[in-house]
Backbone as JSON Lines, residues from 0, in Angstrom:
{"i":0,"aa":"X","n":[7.49,51.27,-4.87],"ca":[7.23,51.75,-6.22],"c":[6.41,50.74,-6.99]}
{"i":1,"aa":"X","n":[5.32,51.13,-7.61],"ca":[4.46,50.23,-8.35],"c":[5.02,50.05,-9.75]}
{"i":2,"aa":"X","n":[5.15,48.8,-10.18],"ca":[5.72,48.52,-11.48],"c":[4.73,48.87,-12.57]}
{"i":3,"aa":"X","n":[5.24,49.38,-13.66],"ca":[4.4,49.67,-14.82],"c":[3.93,48.39,-15.46]}
{"i":4,"aa":"X","n":[2.69,48.37,-16.0],"ca":[2.22,47.16,-16.66],"c":[3.1,46.74,-17.82]}
{"i":5,"aa":"X","n":[3.92,47.65,-18.33],"ca":[4.78,47.32,-19.46],"c":[6.02,46.54,-19.04]}
{"i":6,"aa":"X","n":[6.33,46.5,-17.75],"ca":[7.51,45.8,-17.27],"c":[7.2,44.32,-17.07]}
{"i":7,"aa":"X","n":[8.24,43.46,-17.03],"ca":[8.01,42.04,-16.76],"c":[7.27,41.81,-15.45]}
{"i":8,"aa":"X","n":[7.58,42.61,-14.41],"ca":[6.87,42.46,-13.14],"c":[5.38,42.7,-13.31]}
{"i":9,"aa":"X","n":[5.04,43.63,-14.19],"ca":[3.63,43.94,-14.4],"c":[2.87,42.81,-15.05]}
{"i":10,"aa":"X","n":[3.56,41.92,-15.78],"ca":[2.9,40.81,-16.45],"c":[2.82,39.56,-15.57]}
{"i":11,"aa":"X","n":[3.65,39.49,-14.56],"ca":[3.68,38.27,-13.74],"c":[2.42,38.16,-12.88]}
{"i":12,"aa":"X","n":[1.8,36.97,-12.8],"ca":[0.54,36.81,-12.05],"c":[0.75,36.69,-10.54]}
{"i":13,"aa":"X","n":[1.21,37.79,-9.93],"ca":[1.51,37.75,-8.51],"c":[0.27,37.51,-7.65]}
{"i":14,"aa":"X","n":[-0.88,38.04,-8.05],"ca":[-2.08,37.84,-7.24],"c":[-2.42,36.35,-7.13]}
{"i":15,"aa":"X","n":[-2.28,35.63,-8.23],"ca":[-2.52,34.19,-8.2],"c":[-1.48,33.49,-7.32]}
{"i":16,"aa":"X","n":[-0.23,33.97,-7.39],"ca":[0.81,33.39,-6.54],"c":[0.5,33.62,-5.07]}
{"i":17,"aa":"X","n":[0.05,34.83,-4.71],"ca":[-0.32,35.11,-3.32],"c":[-1.45,34.19,-2.85]}
{"i":18,"aa":"X","n":[-2.41,33.97,-3.73],"ca":[-3.54,33.1,-3.36],"c":[-3.07,31.68,-3.08]}
{"i":19,"aa":"X","n":[-2.19,31.17,-3.94],"ca":[-1.67,29.81,-3.74],"c":[-0.84,29.74,-2.47]}
{"i":20,"aa":"X","n":[-0.04,30.76,-2.21],"ca":[0.72,30.79,-0.95],"c":[-0.21,30.73,0.26]}
{"i":21,"aa":"X","n":[-1.29,31.49,0.19],"ca":[-2.25,31.48,1.29],"c":[-2.89,30.13,1.49]}
{"i":22,"aa":"X","n":[-3.21,29.47,0.4],"ca":[-3.81,28.12,0.49],"c":[-2.81,27.12,1.04]}
{"i":23,"aa":"X","n":[-1.54,27.27,0.66],"ca":[-0.5,26.4,1.21],"c":[-0.39,26.58,2.72]}
{"i":24,"aa":"X","n":[-0.36,27.82,3.17],"ca":[-0.28,28.09,4.61],"c":[-1.49,27.56,5.35]}
{"i":25,"aa":"X","n":[-2.66,27.71,4.74],"ca":[-3.89,27.18,5.36],"c":[-3.81,25.66,5.52]}
{"i":26,"aa":"X","n":[-3.31,24.98,4.48],"ca":[-3.16,23.53,4.57],"c":[-2.11,23.13,5.6]}
{"i":27,"aa":"X","n":[-1.06,23.92,5.72],"ca":[-0.04,23.63,6.72],"c":[-0.62,23.72,8.13]}
{"i":28,"aa":"X","n":[-1.43,24.76,8.35],"ca":[-2.06,24.93,9.66],"c":[-2.99,23.75,9.95]}
{"i":29,"aa":"X","n":[-3.81,23.39,8.97],"ca":[-4.76,22.29,9.17],"c":[-4.04,20.97,9.42]}
{"i":30,"aa":"X","n":[-3.0,20.7,8.65],"ca":[-2.28,19.44,8.79],"c":[-1.52,19.39,10.11]}
{"i":31,"aa":"X","n":[-1.0,20.53,10.54],"ca":[-0.28,20.58,11.81],"c":[-1.23,20.41,13.0]}
{"i":32,"aa":"X","n":[-2.52,20.67,12.78],"ca":[-3.51,20.54,13.85],"c":[-3.89,19.08,14.09]}
{"i":33,"aa":"X","n":[-3.55,18.22,13.15],"ca":[-3.91,16.81,13.26],"c":[-2.96,16.11,14.24]}
{"i":34,"aa":"X","n":[-3.29,14.86,14.62],"ca":[-2.37,14.1,15.49],"c":[-0.97,14.07,14.92]}
{"i":35,"aa":"X","n":[0.04,14.09,15.79],"ca":[1.43,14.24,15.35],"c":[2.02,12.97,14.76]}
{"i":36,"aa":"X","n":[1.4,11.83,14.95],"ca":[1.96,10.58,14.43],"c":[2.04,10.64,12.9]}
{"i":37,"aa":"X","n":[3.21,10.41,12.36],"ca":[3.4,10.44,10.92],"c":[3.53,11.84,10.33]}
{"i":38,"aa":"X","n":[3.54,12.85,11.18],"ca":[3.63,14.23,10.69],"c":[5.02,14.49,10.12]}
{"i":39,"aa":"X","n":[5.08,15.25,9.04],"ca":[6.36,15.6,8.45],"c":[7.18,16.41,9.46]}
{"i":40,"aa":"X","n":[8.5,16.18,9.51],"ca":[9.34,16.91,10.48],"c":[9.18,18.43,10.42]}
{"i":41,"aa":"X","n":[8.98,18.98,9.21],"ca":[8.82,20.43,9.11],"c":[7.61,20.9,9.91]}
{"i":42,"aa":"X","n":[6.48,20.21,9.75],"ca":[5.27,20.6,10.47],"c":[5.44,20.39,11.97]}
{"i":43,"aa":"X","n":[6.14,19.34,12.34],"ca":[6.36,19.09,13.76],"c":[7.15,20.24,14.39]}
{"i":44,"aa":"X","n":[8.18,20.72,13.66],"ca":[9.0,21.81,14.19],"c":[8.25,23.14,14.21]}
{"i":45,"aa":"X","n":[7.35,23.33,13.24],"ca":[6.63,24.6,13.12],"c":[5.28,24.59,13.81]}
{"i":46,"aa":"X","n":[4.9,23.49,14.38],"ca":[3.53,23.31,14.86],"c":[3.07,24.45,15.77]}
{"i":47,"aa":"X","n":[3.86,24.8,16.75],"ca":[3.44,25.84,17.7],"c":[3.28,27.18,17.0]}
{"i":48,"aa":"X","n":[4.2,27.53,16.11],"ca":[4.09,28.8,15.39],"c":[2.88,28.81,14.46]}
{"i":49,"aa":"X","n":[2.6,27.7,13.83],"ca":[1.44,27.62,12.93],"c":[0.14,27.76,13.72]}
{"i":50,"aa":"X","n":[0.11,27.19,14.91],"ca":[-1.11,27.22,15.7],"c":[-1.48,28.63,16.17]}
{"i":51,"aa":"X","n":[-0.49,29.49,16.32],"ca":[-0.78,30.85,16.79],"c":[-0.82,31.86,15.65]}
{"i":52,"aa":"X","n":[-0.68,31.39,14.42],"ca":[-0.66,32.29,13.28],"c":[-2.04,32.9,13.06]}
{"i":53,"aa":"X","n":[-2.14,34.2,13.15],"ca":[-3.42,34.87,12.96],"c":[-3.75,34.98,11.46]}
{"i":54,"aa":"X","n":[-5.02,35.18,11.11],"ca":[-5.37,35.37,9.7],"c":[-4.6,36.52,9.05]}
{"i":55,"aa":"X","n":[-4.41,37.61,9.8],"ca":[-3.67,38.75,9.25],"c":[-2.21,38.37,8.99]}
{"i":56,"aa":"X","n":[-1.61,37.64,9.92],"ca":[-0.22,37.21,9.74],"c":[-0.11,36.24,8.57]}
{"i":57,"aa":"X","n":[-1.1,35.38,8.41],"ca":[-1.09,34.44,7.29],"c":[-1.12,35.19,5.96]}
{"i":58,"aa":"X","n":[-1.92,36.25,5.9],"ca":[-1.98,37.05,4.67],"c":[-0.64,37.73,4.4]}
{"i":59,"aa":"X","n":[0.01,38.23,5.47],"ca":[1.31,38.87,5.28],"c":[2.34,37.86,4.78]}
{"i":60,"aa":"X","n":[2.33,36.66,5.34],"ca":[3.27,35.64,4.9],"c":[3.0,35.23,3.45]}
{"i":61,"aa":"X","n":[1.72,35.18,3.08],"ca":[1.36,34.77,1.73],"c":[1.78,35.79,0.69]}
{"i":62,"aa":"X","n":[1.85,37.06,1.07],"ca":[2.18,38.12,0.13],"c":[3.7,38.23,-0.05]}
{"i":63,"aa":"X","n":[4.28,37.09,-0.36],"ca":[5.68,37.04,-0.74],"c":[5.72,36.83,-2.25]}
{"i":64,"aa":"X","n":[6.68,37.44,-2.9],"ca":[6.78,37.25,-4.36],"c":[7.56,35.99,-4.7]}
{"i":65,"aa":"X","n":[7.66,35.12,-3.72],"ca":[8.29,33.82,-3.9],"c":[7.24,32.76,-3.61]}
{"i":66,"aa":"X","n":[7.06,31.8,-4.52],"ca":[6.08,30.74,-4.31],"c":[6.5,29.89,-3.12]}
{"i":67,"aa":"X","n":[5.54,29.61,-2.23],"ca":[5.82,28.81,-1.03],"c":[5.5,27.34,-1.22]}
{"i":68,"aa":"X","n":[5.1,26.97,-2.43],"ca":[4.73,25.59,-2.76],"c":[5.78,25.02,-3.7]}
{"i":69,"aa":"X","n":[6.02,23.72,-3.61],"ca":[6.97,23.1,-4.52],"c":[6.4,21.8,-5.08]}
{"i":70,"aa":"X","n":[6.66,21.58,-6.38],"ca":[6.34,20.31,-7.04],"c":[7.6,19.8,-7.75]}
{"i":71,"aa":"X","n":[8.68,19.75,-7.01],"ca":[9.98,19.3,-7.52],"c":[10.4,20.09,-8.76]}
{"i":72,"aa":"X","n":[10.18,21.4,-8.68],"ca":[10.47,22.25,-9.82],"c":[11.98,22.38,-10.11]}
{"i":73,"aa":"X","n":[12.83,22.02,-9.17],"ca":[14.27,22.09,-9.44],"c":[14.86,20.73,-9.77]}
{"i":74,"aa":"X","n":[14.01,19.75,-10.02],"ca":[14.43,18.38,-10.33],"c":[14.19,18.1,-11.81]}
{"i":75,"aa":"X","n":[15.19,18.39,-12.63],"ca":[15.03,18.25,-14.07],"c":[14.81,16.8,-14.49]}
{"i":76,"aa":"X","n":[15.52,15.86,-13.85],"ca":[15.38,14.45,-14.22],"c":[13.96,13.95,-13.97]}
{"i":77,"aa":"X","n":[13.38,14.36,-12.87],"ca":[12.01,13.96,-12.54],"c":[11.03,14.45,-13.61]}
{"i":78,"aa":"X","n":[11.15,15.71,-14.0],"ca":[10.23,16.27,-14.99],"c":[10.5,15.75,-16.39]}
{"i":79,"aa":"X","n":[11.73,15.39,-16.69],"ca":[12.01,14.74,-17.97],"c":[11.31,13.4,-18.04]}
{"i":80,"aa":"X","n":[11.26,12.7,-16.91],"ca":[10.55,11.43,-16.86],"c":[9.06,11.61,-17.07]}
{"i":81,"aa":"X","n":[8.49,12.65,-16.47],"ca":[7.07,12.91,-16.64],"c":[6.74,13.29,-18.08]}
{"i":82,"aa":"X","n":[7.68,13.99,-18.71],"ca":[7.43,14.48,-20.07],"c":[7.66,13.41,-21.13]}
{"i":83,"aa":"X","n":[8.34,12.33,-20.76],"ca":[8.66,11.29,-21.74],"c":[7.39,10.71,-22.34]}
{"i":84,"aa":"X","n":[7.43,10.42,-23.6],"ca":[6.25,9.89,-24.3],"c":[5.79,8.57,-23.71]}
{"i":85,"aa":"X","n":[6.75,7.82,-23.15],"ca":[6.4,6.5,-22.61],"c":[5.84,6.58,-21.19]}
{"i":86,"aa":"X","n":[5.89,7.78,-20.6],"ca":[5.42,7.92,-19.21],"c":[3.9,7.81,-19.16]}
{"i":87,"aa":"X","n":[3.41,6.92,-18.3],"ca":[1.98,6.76,-18.13],"c":[1.58,7.31,-16.76]}
{"i":88,"aa":"X","n":[0.57,8.14,-16.74],"ca":[0.08,8.7,-15.48],"c":[-0.81,7.67,-14.82]}
{"i":89,"aa":"X","n":[-0.33,7.05,-13.73],"ca":[-1.07,5.95,-13.11],"c":[-1.48,6.26,-11.68]}
{"i":90,"aa":"X","n":[-1.1,7.41,-11.18],"ca":[-1.51,7.77,-9.82],"c":[-0.41,7.51,-8.81]}
{"i":91,"aa":"X","n":[-0.39,8.32,-7.77],"ca":[0.66,8.24,-6.75],"c":[0.28,7.25,-5.66]}
{"i":92,"aa":"X","n":[1.3,6.63,-5.09],"ca":[1.07,5.7,-3.99],"c":[2.03,5.95,-2.83]}
{"i":93,"aa":"X","n":[2.72,7.08,-2.87],"ca":[3.67,7.4,-1.82],"c":[3.0,8.05,-0.61]}
{"i":94,"aa":"X","n":[3.85,8.54,0.29],"ca":[3.35,9.22,1.48],"c":[3.24,10.71,1.2]}
{"i":95,"aa":"X","n":[2.03,11.23,1.26],"ca":[1.79,12.62,0.91],"c":[2.06,13.54,2.1]}
{"i":96,"aa":"X","n":[2.56,14.73,1.82],"ca":[2.78,15.74,2.85],"c":[1.44,16.24,3.38]}
{"i":97,"aa":"X","n":[0.5,16.51,2.46],"ca":[-0.83,17.0,2.79],"c":[-1.87,15.9,2.52]}
{"i":98,"aa":"X","n":[-3.05,16.0,3.15],"ca":[-4.14,15.09,2.77],"c":[-4.42,15.22,1.27]}
{"i":99,"aa":"X","n":[-4.47,14.1,0.57],"ca":[-4.52,14.13,-0.89],"c":[-5.72,14.89,-1.43]}
{"i":100,"aa":"X","n":[-6.87,14.71,-0.82],"ca":[-8.07,15.34,-1.36],"c":[-7.95,16.86,-1.33]}
{"i":101,"aa":"X","n":[-7.41,17.41,-0.25],"ca":[-7.25,18.86,-0.15],"c":[-6.1,19.36,-1.02]}
{"i":102,"aa":"X","n":[-5.08,18.52,-1.17],"ca":[-3.9,18.93,-1.92],"c":[-4.11,18.89,-3.42]}
{"i":103,"aa":"X","n":[-5.06,18.11,-3.91],"ca":[-5.23,17.93,-5.35],"c":[-5.5,19.27,-6.04]}
{"i":104,"aa":"X","n":[-6.4,20.07,-5.49],"ca":[-6.72,21.36,-6.11],"c":[-5.52,22.3,-6.07]}
{"i":105,"aa":"X","n":[-4.78,22.26,-4.97],"ca":[-3.6,23.14,-4.86],"c":[-2.53,22.72,-5.86]}
{"i":106,"aa":"X","n":[-2.37,21.42,-6.06],"ca":[-1.42,20.93,-7.03],"c":[-1.77,21.4,-8.44]}
{"i":107,"aa":"X","n":[-3.04,21.3,-8.79],"ca":[-3.49,21.74,-10.11],"c":[-3.28,23.25,-10.27]}
{"i":108,"aa":"X","n":[-3.69,24.02,-9.26],"ca":[-3.55,25.48,-9.34],"c":[-2.09,25.89,-9.47]}
{"i":109,"aa":"X","n":[-1.2,25.17,-8.78],"ca":[0.22,25.5,-8.83],"c":[0.79,25.29,-10.23]}
{"i":110,"aa":"X","n":[0.4,24.19,-10.88],"ca":[0.92,23.92,-12.22],"c":[0.31,24.86,-13.26]}
{"i":111,"aa":"X","n":[-0.95,25.2,-13.1],"ca":[-1.56,26.16,-14.03],"c":[-0.91,27.53,-13.86]}
{"i":112,"aa":"X","n":[-0.66,27.93,-12.61],"ca":[0.07,29.19,-12.37],"c":[1.44,29.14,-13.03]}
{"i":113,"aa":"X","n":[2.15,28.03,-12.86],"ca":[3.49,27.91,-13.44],"c":[3.44,28.08,-14.95]}
{"i":114,"aa":"X","n":[2.49,27.45,-15.6],"ca":[2.37,27.54,-17.06],"c":[2.14,28.98,-17.49]}
{"i":115,"aa":"X","n":[1.18,29.65,-16.85],"ca":[0.88,31.04,-17.22],"c":[2.05,31.97,-16.9]}
{"i":116,"aa":"X","n":[2.69,31.75,-15.76],"ca":[3.82,32.61,-15.36],"c":[4.98,32.46,-16.34]}
{"i":117,"aa":"X","n":[5.24,31.24,-16.79],"ca":[6.35,31.01,-17.71],"c":[6.09,31.66,-19.07]}
{"i":118,"aa":"X","n":[4.83,31.73,-19.47],"ca":[4.51,32.39,-20.73],"c":[4.47,33.91,-20.58]}
{"i":119,"aa":"X","n":[4.11,34.38,-19.39],"ca":[4.0,35.83,-19.18],"c":[5.36,36.47,-18.93]}
{"i":120,"aa":"X","n":[6.18,35.8,-18.11],"ca":[7.47,36.4,-17.72],"c":[8.43,35.29,-17.31]}
{"i":121,"aa":"X","n":[9.04,34.59,-18.27],"ca":[9.85,33.4,-17.95],"c":[11.04,33.68,-17.04]}
{"i":122,"aa":"X","n":[11.69,34.83,-17.17],"ca":[12.86,35.12,-16.33],"c":[12.47,35.24,-14.86]}
{"i":123,"aa":"X","n":[11.38,35.95,-14.6],"ca":[10.91,36.1,-13.22],"c":[10.38,34.77,-12.69]}
{"i":124,"aa":"X","n":[9.69,34.02,-13.54],"ca":[9.1,32.75,-13.12],"c":[10.15,31.79,-12.6]}
{"i":125,"aa":"X","n":[11.32,31.75,-13.25],"ca":[12.35,30.83,-12.81],"c":[12.74,31.04,-11.36]}
{"i":126,"aa":"X","n":[12.89,32.31,-10.96],"ca":[13.27,32.62,-9.58],"c":[12.07,32.51,-8.64]}
{"i":127,"aa":"X","n":[10.96,33.1,-9.02],"ca":[9.78,33.13,-8.14],"c":[9.25,31.73,-7.84]}
{"i":128,"aa":"X","n":[9.37,30.82,-8.82],"ca":[8.84,29.47,-8.65],"c":[9.9,28.46,-8.23]}
{"i":129,"aa":"X","n":[11.17,28.9,-8.18],"ca":[12.25,27.98,-7.82],"c":[12.42,26.89,-8.86]}
{"i":130,"aa":"X","n":[12.44,27.27,-10.14],"ca":[12.35,26.3,-11.22],"c":[13.64,26.22,-12.03]}
{"i":131,"aa":"X","n":[14.16,25.02,-12.16],"ca":[15.29,24.76,-13.05],"c":[14.89,25.13,-14.48]}
{"i":132,"aa":"X","n":[15.81,25.68,-15.25],"ca":[15.43,26.17,-16.57],"c":[14.99,25.05,-17.51]}
{"i":133,"aa":"X","n":[15.51,23.83,-17.31],"ca":[15.04,22.71,-18.13],"c":[13.61,22.32,-17.77]}
{"i":134,"aa":"X","n":[13.28,22.43,-16.5],"ca":[11.9,22.16,-16.07],"c":[10.98,23.24,-16.62]}
{"i":135,"aa":"X","n":[11.44,24.48,-16.61],"ca":[10.64,25.58,-17.16],"c":[10.29,25.32,-18.62]}
{"i":136,"aa":"X","n":[11.24,24.83,-19.38],"ca":[11.0,24.54,-20.81],"c":[9.96,23.43,-20.96]}
{"i":137,"aa":"X","n":[10.08,22.39,-20.14],"ca":[9.15,21.26,-20.21],"c":[7.73,21.72,-19.9]}
{"i":138,"aa":"X","n":[7.56,22.45,-18.8],"ca":[6.22,22.86,-18.37],"c":[5.62,23.85,-19.35]}
{"i":139,"aa":"X","n":[6.42,24.79,-19.84],"ca":[5.91,25.8,-20.78],"c":[5.42,25.17,-22.08]}
{"i":140,"aa":"X","n":[6.0,24.05,-22.48],"ca":[5.63,23.41,-23.74],"c":[4.52,22.37,-23.59]}
{"i":141,"aa":"X","n":[4.13,22.07,-22.36],"ca":[3.06,21.09,-22.14],"c":[1.69,21.73,-22.28]}
{"i":142,"aa":"X","n":[0.72,21.01,-22.84],"ca":[-0.65,21.52,-22.81],"c":[-1.18,21.5,-21.38]}
{"i":143,"aa":"X","n":[-2.04,22.44,-21.06],"ca":[-2.57,22.5,-19.69],"c":[-3.31,21.22,-19.32]}
{"i":144,"aa":"X","n":[-3.97,20.6,-20.27],"ca":[-4.69,19.36,-19.98],"c":[-3.75,18.28,-19.46]}
{"i":145,"aa":"X","n":[-2.54,18.23,-20.02],"ca":[-1.54,17.26,-19.54],"c":[-1.06,17.64,-18.14]}
{"i":146,"aa":"X","n":[-0.86,18.92,-17.91],"ca":[-0.44,19.36,-16.58],"c":[-1.5,19.03,-15.53]}
{"i":147,"aa":"X","n":[-2.75,19.15,-15.89],"ca":[-3.83,18.83,-14.94],"c":[-3.8,17.35,-14.58]}
{"i":148,"aa":"X","n":[-3.5,16.49,-15.55],"ca":[-3.41,15.05,-15.26],"c":[-2.21,14.76,-14.36]}
{"i":149,"aa":"X","n":[-1.09,15.45,-14.64],"ca":[0.1,15.28,-13.81],"c":[-0.17,15.76,-12.39]}
{"i":150,"aa":"X","n":[-0.87,16.88,-12.26],"ca":[-1.19,17.41,-10.93],"c":[-1.95,16.38,-10.1]}
{"i":151,"aa":"X","n":[-2.83,15.66,-10.74],"ca":[-3.63,14.65,-10.03],"c":[-2.79,13.43,-9.68]}
{"i":152,"aa":"X","n":[-1.95,12.99,-10.61],"ca":[-1.19,11.76,-10.39],"c":[0.0,11.97,-9.46]}
{"i":153,"aa":"X","n":[0.54,13.18,-9.45],"ca":[1.75,13.46,-8.68],"c":[1.48,14.27,-7.42]}
{"i":154,"aa":"X","n":[0.27,14.21,-6.92],"ca":[-0.11,15.05,-5.78],"c":[0.75,14.74,-4.55]}
{"i":155,"aa":"X","n":[1.27,13.5,-4.47],"ca":[2.13,13.16,-3.33],"c":[3.44,13.95,-3.32]}
{"i":156,"aa":"X","n":[3.8,14.53,-4.46],"ca":[5.04,15.3,-4.54],"c":[4.87,16.75,-4.07]}
{"i":157,"aa":"X","n":[3.63,17.16,-3.87],"ca":[3.35,18.53,-3.45],"c":[3.75,18.73,-1.99]}
{"i":158,"aa":"X","n":[4.52,19.76,-1.73],"ca":[4.9,20.08,-0.35],"c":[5.32,21.54,-0.26]}
{"i":159,"aa":"X","n":[5.45,22.05,0.94],"ca":[5.97,23.42,1.06],"c":[7.38,23.5,0.53]}
{"i":160,"aa":"X","n":[7.71,24.63,-0.02],"ca":[9.07,24.85,-0.52],"c":[10.05,24.85,0.67]}
{"i":161,"aa":"X","n":[11.26,24.42,0.43],"ca":[12.29,24.34,1.47],"c":[11.8,23.52,2.68]}
{"i":162,"aa":"X","n":[11.19,22.36,2.38],"ca":[10.65,21.53,3.45],"c":[11.74,21.01,4.38]}
{"i":163,"aa":"X","n":[12.99,21.03,3.92],"ca":[14.1,20.57,4.76],"c":[14.83,21.71,5.45]}
{"i":164,"aa":"X","n":[14.28,22.93,5.32],"ca":[14.92,24.1,5.92],"c":[13.92,24.79,6.85]}
{"i":165,"aa":"X","n":[13.73,24.23,8.02],"ca":[12.73,24.79,8.93],"c":[13.09,26.2,9.39]}
{"i":166,"aa":"X","n":[14.39,26.53,9.35],"ca":[14.8,27.87,9.79],"c":[14.23,28.95,8.88]}
{"i":167,"aa":"X","n":[14.11,28.66,7.58],"ca":[13.53,29.62,6.65],"c":[12.07,29.88,7.02]}
{"i":168,"aa":"X","n":[11.35,28.81,7.3],"ca":[9.93,28.94,7.66],"c":[9.75,29.59,9.02]}
{"i":169,"aa":"X","n":[10.62,29.27,9.95],"ca":[10.55,29.93,11.26],"c":[10.7,31.43,11.11]}
{"i":170,"aa":"X","n":[11.67,31.86,10.3],"ca":[11.87,33.29,10.08],"c":[10.69,33.93,9.39]}
{"i":171,"aa":"X","n":[10.14,33.26,8.39],"ca":[8.99,33.79,7.66],"c":[7.78,33.97,8.58]}
{"i":172,"aa":"X","n":[7.47,32.94,9.36],"ca":[6.3,33.0,10.24],"c":[6.5,34.0,11.37]}
{"i":173,"aa":"X","n":[7.7,34.05,11.9],"ca":[7.97,35.0,12.98],"c":[7.85,36.43,12.49]}
{"i":174,"aa":"X","n":[8.39,36.7,11.32],"ca":[8.32,38.06,10.76],"c":[6.88,38.43,10.43]}
{"i":175,"aa":"X","n":[6.12,37.5,9.88],"ca":[4.73,37.79,9.52],"c":[3.88,38.02,10.76]}
{"i":176,"aa":"X","n":[4.11,37.23,11.8],"ca":[3.31,37.37,13.02],"c":[3.62,38.69,13.72]}
{"i":177,"aa":"X","n":[4.91,39.09,13.7],"ca":[5.29,40.32,14.38],"c":[5.05,41.56,13.56]}
{"i":178,"aa":"X","n":[4.78,41.39,12.26],"ca":[4.52,42.52,11.37],"c":[5.66,43.53,11.41]}
{"i":179,"aa":"X","n":[6.88,43.0,11.46],"ca":[8.06,43.88,11.49],"c":[8.62,43.99,10.07]}
{"i":180,"aa":"X","n":[8.58,45.2,9.52],"ca":[8.97,45.39,8.12],"c":[10.41,44.96,7.86]}
{"i":181,"aa":"X","n":[11.31,45.31,8.75],"ca":[12.72,44.96,8.54],"c":[12.93,43.45,8.54]}
{"i":182,"aa":"X","n":[12.26,42.77,9.48],"ca":[12.39,41.31,9.55],"c":[11.83,40.66,8.3]}
{"i":183,"aa":"X","n":[10.7,41.17,7.8],"ca":[10.1,40.6,6.59],"c":[11.01,40.82,5.38]}
{"i":184,"aa":"X","n":[11.67,41.97,5.34],"ca":[12.58,42.23,4.22],"c":[13.76,41.27,4.25]}
{"i":185,"aa":"X","n":[14.29,40.98,5.46],"ca":[15.41,40.05,5.57],"c":[14.99,38.64,5.14]}
{"i":186,"aa":"X","n":[13.79,38.23,5.56],"ca":[13.29,36.91,5.16],"c":[13.11,36.85,3.65]}
{"i":187,"aa":"X","n":[12.56,37.93,3.08],"ca":[12.35,37.98,1.63],"c":[13.68,37.88,0.89]}
{"i":188,"aa":"X","n":[14.69,38.57,1.4],"ca":[16.01,38.54,0.77],"c":[16.6,37.13,0.84]}
{"i":189,"aa":"X","n":[16.48,36.5,2.0],"ca":[16.99,35.14,2.16],"c":[16.27,34.19,1.2]}
{"i":190,"aa":"X","n":[14.96,34.34,1.08],"ca":[14.18,33.5,0.19],"c":[14.61,33.7,-1.26]}
{"i":191,"aa":"X","n":[14.85,34.94,-1.65],"ca":[15.3,35.22,-3.01],"c":[16.66,34.59,-3.29]}
{"i":192,"aa":"X","n":[17.54,34.63,-2.28],"ca":[18.86,34.02,-2.46],"c":[18.74,32.51,-2.65]}
{"i":193,"aa":"X","n":[17.87,31.87,-1.85],"ca":[17.65,30.44,-2.01],"c":[17.02,30.12,-3.36]}
{"i":194,"aa":"X","n":[16.07,30.96,-3.76],"ca":[15.38,30.75,-5.03],"c":[16.35,30.87,-6.2]}
{"i":195,"aa":"X","n":[17.23,31.85,-6.14],"ca":[18.2,32.04,-7.23],"c":[19.15,30.85,-7.32]}
{"i":196,"aa":"X","n":[19.49,30.28,-6.16],"ca":[20.35,29.1,-6.14],"c":[19.65,27.91,-6.77]}
{"i":197,"aa":"X","n":[18.36,27.75,-6.48],"ca":[17.59,26.61,-6.98],"c":[17.51,26.58,-8.49]}
{"i":198,"aa":"X","n":[17.36,27.74,-9.12],"ca":[17.11,27.75,-10.56],"c":[18.38,27.79,-11.38]}
{"i":199,"aa":"X","n":[19.54,27.71,-10.74],"ca":[20.79,27.61,-11.49],"c":[20.94,26.21,-12.07]}
{"i":200,"aa":"X","n":[21.61,26.13,-13.17],"ca":[21.9,24.82,-13.76],"c":[23.08,24.22,-13.02]}
{"i":201,"aa":"X","n":[22.94,22.99,-12.57],"ca":[24.02,22.33,-11.83],"c":[24.75,21.34,-12.73]}
């Protein structure tokens, strides 16, 4: 059933979310193709499945109404630190999940999507983006120019969502590759359950 434009679903920028999901999957495939030394455990476990992922399967996986990218959206303390007036954006020096140059644009796009989604449909955004409600308030009140600076400085924090749950990704990729509607629905349901858990206040 197609949602009416008057409903909250009709206002949510799902097309932009699908595009970001697709770019995340593309980066995962590219990064998994590199030498395995220093590879994140998630990519190491998914490497074979990512290597055989067809373009059509990648599009099916991307068309989830759950964001597949994470920027510590369920970490309220981290975002409170970023929002503090005394916080200076000085650039990241940690170990990045993705190559920084390729990840920088995805990081920026993810935060811009989050800002627009929170203003368009905050209730849906919390679940779809896996965002703690205190983080949602911080991001919604930030000017986009500040978010763009944060995206650049915090690019090392960008990673696939549920990076410690390879079983979720295995199910998603397997269902997308097989194009089995029932399997995709089960994966979507599982993802929604995880997302709802993430955005609860602890």
